[in-house]
N, C-alpha and C positions, 0 to 999 in steps of 0.2 A: 876366043875359045879356051878361056882356062881349064872347065870342065873335061875337056878332052884330054889337056897332058895329066890332069888329076887320075883321068881312068887309064891311062898308059903307062903313070908311074906305080901305080895300085897293081895293074897286072902282070906288071914287070916284076913288082916284089913279089907277087905271088908266086909263079914263075921259077921266080930266082931259088925261093925257101920251099915251096911245095909244088914243084912242077910235075913230077914224074907223079904223085899222087892226085893231081889234078886231071892228069891225063887218063889216066888207066881206071881213078872210078868217077871224074865230073868233077865241075866248080861247085856244085850243091850237094855234093855228097858228106852226109851228118849233119845237114841242118836239122832241128829238130823245130816242133812246133813253138818252141821258146825265142830260138833265133829269127823264127820268120813273123813272131810278133813285133822283137824288136825293132826289126827292117820297117815292118809296118806303121811304127809310132814315130821312126826316124824320117819316112817320109810324110807323115802328116804334119810332124813338125816344120819339116820343110815348107810344105806349103800353107800351113797356119803361118810362118814367119814370111812369105811372101806376100799376103794377104795382107799382116798387118802393115807391110813396108809399104805397098800401095795404096791401100785406103784410108790410114789413120795420119794424125802427125805426130810430132816429136815426142809429145808428152805419153801418148799412149803405147809409143813405141819403148820409151825407158819405162812407164808403167809395169809392161806385160813381161820385158829381158827379168827385173827385181821380180816382178810376180813367178818366174819360172824359177829363179834360183831359189826363193822361199819353200817352193812347192814342192822342188824333185829335191830339198833338203829333205825337205816334213816327209817324203815318199823313202827315201832312205835310212829316216830313222827308223818308220815303221815296217818297211819291208826289207831291210838288210841288218838292223842293228847299228847304225852309224853311230859312232861315237862323237859329239862334234868338240872339236878341241878350240884352243882360242886362236892358234895359228887359222883353221878353217873359219873361225868368227870372224878373225880381220879379215881375211882374204876375201869372204863374202861383202862385209860392210863396204870396203873398198872398192869392189864389182861397183857396188848399189851407187855410191857415190860419183864414181865415175861416168857411170851410165846418166845419172840426176844430171853432171857438170858438162858432159857431151849434149844434154838435151837443151840446155840453156843456147837462148838467144846469143847469137855474136854482138858484141859491143865492137863500136871502131873506134879505135885508138887515135884520137888527133896527133899529130906532129906537130912539136913546138917551135 
């Protein structure tokens, strides 16, 4: 029931920071079509992730995670003018390498 504790912590944070506004105007006050679109994308991404985890092997999981990093970077450059720095490039490379290493088959280490 990890999701329940996440919901509880999030709602507590909302009510501590903006409780009077939520009570006065409602939880969804100020949501624009762009906000709903982001919520929709996050939902679809979660469903996609669950399908990948359930129906594919580790190679596909690693490939899709690395592809998501590359595609989101390209989209951020095109849509938001993201300036790719050396730090960002090294971080993205380390994430992709770690995904690859995590997906490698386990090797038993013999004891001498």
